[in-house]
C-alpha positions as CSV (number, residue, x, y, z in Angstrom):
1,T,-17.7,108.7,1.4
2,Y,-18.0,105.0,2.5
3,Q,-14.9,103.0,3.9
4,Y,-14.9,99.4,4.8
5,E,-12.5,96.8,6.0
6,Y,-12.9,93.4,4.3
7,P,-10.6,90.6,3.3
8,P,-9.6,90.3,-0.6
9,S,-12.2,87.6,-1.1
10,G,-14.9,90.1,-0.2
11,L,-14.1,92.7,-2.8
12,R,-17.5,92.2,-4.9
13,T,-19.6,92.0,-1.7
14,A,-18.1,95.4,-0.4
15,S,-18.6,96.9,-3.6
16,D,-22.3,95.8,-3.9
17,R,-22.8,97.1,-0.2
18,L,-21.5,100.4,-1.1
19,V,-23.8,100.8,-3.9
20,R,-26.9,99.9,-1.8
21,E,-25.7,102.3,0.8
22,A,-25.4,105.1,-1.8
23,E,-28.7,104.3,-3.1
24,K,-30.5,104.4,0.2
25,F,-28.8,107.7,1.0
26,I,-30.0,109.4,-2.4
27,W,-33.6,107.8,-1.9
28,A,-33.8,109.3,1.5
29,L,-32.7,112.8,0.3
30,R,-35.1,112.6,-2.7
31,L,-38.1,111.9,-0.6
32,I,-37.2,114.9,1.6
33,N,-36.9,117.8,-0.8
34,S,-37.1,118.4,-4.7
35,G,-33.9,119.5,-6.6
36,D,-31.6,117.5,-8.5
37,I,-29.4,114.8,-6.7
38,G,-28.0,111.5,-7.6
39,A,-24.9,109.8,-8.8
40,Q,-22.9,110.1,-11.9
41,L,-20.6,107.3,-11.1
42,F,-19.3,105.1,-8.3
43,Y,-15.6,105.1,-7.5
44,D,-14.2,102.1,-5.6
45,R,-10.3,101.8,-4.5
46,F,-9.7,98.5,-3.0
47,E,-6.6,98.2,-0.9
48,A,-6.2,94.5,-1.2
49,L,-3.3,92.5,0.5
50,G,-2.1,95.5,2.4
51,S,-0.7,97.4,-0.4
52,R,-1.9,100.9,-0.8
53,D,0.1,101.9,-3.9
54,N,-1.1,99.2,-6.1
55,A,-4.8,99.3,-4.9
56,P,-7.1,98.3,-7.7
57,I,-9.6,101.1,-8.7
58,T,-13.1,100.4,-10.2
59,I,-15.2,103.2,-11.7
60,S,-18.7,102.4,-12.7
61,G,-22.1,103.9,-13.4
62,P,-24.7,103.8,-11.0
63,P,-28.0,102.0,-11.1
64,D,-30.9,103.5,-13.0
65,A,-32.6,104.6,-9.6
66,T,-29.7,106.9,-8.4
67,Q,-28.7,108.5,-11.6
68,T,-28.5,112.2,-12.0
69,R,-31.2,113.9,-14.5
70,P,-30.2,114.0,-18.0
71,H,-30.4,117.9,-17.9
72,S,-30.1,118.7,-14.3
73,V,-31.1,122.5,-13.7
74,N,-32.7,122.5,-10.1
75,E,-30.3,123.1,-7.1
76,Y,-30.9,120.8,-4.3
77,R,-31.1,122.3,-1.0
78,F,-30.9,120.3,2.3
79,K,-31.5,122.2,5.6
80,K,-30.0,121.4,8.9
81,E,-33.4,120.7,10.7
82,E,-33.9,118.1,7.9
83,L,-31.2,116.0,9.1
84,E,-33.1,113.8,11.6
85,K,-35.7,113.1,8.8
86,G,-33.0,112.0,6.6
87,K,-31.5,109.8,9.1
88,E,-34.9,108.1,9.8
89,L,-35.5,107.6,6.1
90,F,-32.0,106.0,5.8
91,I,-32.6,103.7,8.6
92,I,-36.1,102.7,7.4
93,F,-34.7,101.9,3.8
94,G,-32.2,99.5,5.5
95,E,-34.9,97.6,7.2
96,K,-36.3,94.1,5.9
97,S,-39.8,94.8,6.8
98,E,-43.0,93.5,5.0
99,H,-44.1,97.2,4.9
100,L,-41.0,98.2,3.2
101,R,-41.1,95.4,0.7
102,A,-44.5,96.4,-0.3
103,L,-43.0,99.9,-1.4
104,T,-40.2,98.6,-3.2
105,T,-41.6,99.0,-6.7
106,A,-43.2,102.5,-5.7
107,L,-39.6,103.8,-4.3
108,R,-37.7,102.4,-7.5
109,R,-40.1,104.0,-10.0
110,F,-40.2,107.1,-8.3
111,N,-36.4,107.3,-8.3
112,I,-36.2,106.1,-12.0
113,S,-38.5,108.8,-13.1
114,Y,-35.4,111.1,-12.2
115,N,-33.6,109.7,-15.1
116,R,-36.2,109.9,-17.7
117,Q,-35.7,112.1,-20.8
118,S,-39.2,112.9,-21.6
119,A,-42.2,114.4,-19.6
120,E,-44.3,111.6,-20.7
121,D,-42.0,108.8,-19.3
122,R,-41.8,110.6,-16.1
123,I,-45.6,110.8,-15.6
124,I,-45.7,107.1,-16.3
125,D,-43.2,106.0,-13.9
126,L,-44.7,108.5,-11.3
127,T,-48.2,106.9,-11.8
128,I,-46.9,103.2,-11.4
129,A,-45.3,104.4,-8.1
130,L,-48.8,105.4,-6.9
131,E,-50.5,102.4,-8.5
132,S,-48.2,99.9,-6.8
133,S,-48.6,101.5,-3.3
134,L,-52.1,103.0,-3.3
135,L,-53.8,100.6,-5.3
136,R,-51.9,97.5,-4.2
137,G,-54.1,94.3,-4.8
138,I,-57.1,96.5,-6.4
139,S,-58.2,96.3,-10.1
140,T,-61.4,98.3,-10.4
141,K,-62.1,102.1,-10.4
142,L,-58.4,102.9,-10.2
143,G,-58.4,106.6,-10.9
144,Y,-61.1,107.4,-8.5
145,R,-59.4,105.5,-5.7
146,L,-56.0,106.6,-6.4
147,S,-57.0,110.2,-6.4
148,Y,-59.0,109.9,-3.1
149,R,-56.5,107.9,-1.3
150,G,-53.7,110.3,-2.4
151,A,-55.8,113.2,-1.0
152,V,-56.6,111.4,2.3
153,L,-52.8,110.6,2.8
154,L,-51.9,114.4,2.4
155,I,-55.1,115.8,4.3
156,N,-52.7,117.2,6.8
157,V,-50.1,118.3,4.3
158,K,-51.9,119.9,1.4
159,N,-55.4,121.0,0.4
160,P,-57.1,117.6,-0.1
161,L,-59.5,118.7,-2.9
162,Y,-56.4,120.3,-5.0
163,V,-54.7,116.8,-4.5
164,R,-57.8,114.9,-5.6
165,D,-58.5,117.1,-8.5
166,F,-54.8,117.1,-9.8
167,L,-54.6,113.3,-9.2
168,K,-57.7,112.7,-11.3
169,V,-56.6,114.8,-14.3
170,I,-52.9,113.5,-14.2
171,Y,-54.4,109.8,-14.2
172,D,-56.5,110.8,-17.5
173,I,-53.2,112.4,-19.1
174,R,-51.4,109.2,-18.1
175,S,-54.2,107.1,-19.8
176,K,-53.8,109.2,-23.1
177,I,-50.2,108.7,-23.0
178,V,-50.1,104.9,-22.4
179,H,-53.3,104.1,-24.4
180,G,-53.6,106.7,-26.8
181,G,-49.9,107.0,-27.8
182,E,-50.2,110.9,-27.3
183,G,-47.8,113.4,-26.1
184,L,-48.4,116.3,-23.8
185,S,-48.3,118.7,-26.9
186,E,-51.4,116.9,-28.1
187,I,-53.0,116.3,-24.8
188,K,-53.0,120.0,-24.1
189,N,-55.8,120.4,-26.8
190,D,-58.4,118.1,-25.0
191,R,-60.8,120.3,-23.5
192,K,-61.7,118.5,-20.4
193,I,-58.1,118.1,-19.4
194,S,-57.4,121.8,-20.3
195,R,-60.3,122.8,-18.1
196,A,-59.3,120.7,-15.3
197,L,-55.7,122.1,-15.4
198,S,-56.9,125.4,-15.7
199,K,-59.1,125.3,-12.5
200,L,-55.9,124.2,-10.8
201,N,-53.8,127.1,-12.4
202,I,-51.3,124.6,-13.8
203,D,-49.7,124.6,-17.2
204,I,-49.5,121.0,-18.7
205,R,-45.9,121.5,-19.4
206,D,-45.2,121.9,-15.5
207,S,-47.6,118.9,-14.5
208,P,-44.8,116.5,-14.2
209,S,-42.8,118.6,-11.7
210,V,-46.1,119.1,-9.8
211,Y,-46.7,115.5,-10.1
212,E,-43.3,114.5,-8.8
213,E,-43.8,117.0,-5.6
214,I,-47.3,115.2,-4.8
215,V,-46.0,111.8,-5.3
216,R,-42.9,112.5,-3.2
217,K,-45.3,113.9,-0.4
218,I,-47.5,110.7,-0.7
219,L,-44.6,108.1,-0.6
220,R,-43.2,109.9,2.6
221,E,-46.4,110.0,4.5
222,Y,-47.1,106.3,3.4
223,I,-43.8,105.1,4.7
């Protein structure tokens, strides 16, 4: 719950500030753990001109990057020992640094992926999140560089060979979605992709969730 003191002329500014604060809070929690967390609506009660009884009420839908999943099924769990990490991310998101501005697209695409209906759209958003951070200013050997840079960032977090191989195959899947117009039900019949996923012990239907967890860890390490 957020409470601000402001004059009547500042109603719009205060409401915008509330939305930005809520967005930073949700983004921080999403980078710490998986699970479904977001906003279904924003409820503002403005106590204008000292009148509590007639305070105007506004109910609005949240921005795309903070909305809950269309079909929320995974409970979000937040541990006490993760509190400081959450505070740190929340503070970082409030800073106006060049480092953070370079991650604006990556963070927004990662969070928008929570609101996607289809697995294919989630994969596209998550790939844009990685491309706009790991491949900033690069235009050649994209799949190769993305997979190796992601693996290096997570070298102390997750098996780098696993990360490298998964990012390679998910980039191929993304290319088939974007350039071939194929869905996962069609892509699973591709022998090369099928063999690569089999070696990693991943079902193609689970690939968006595995991808999300890896992107979450990469962005957190990048920050």
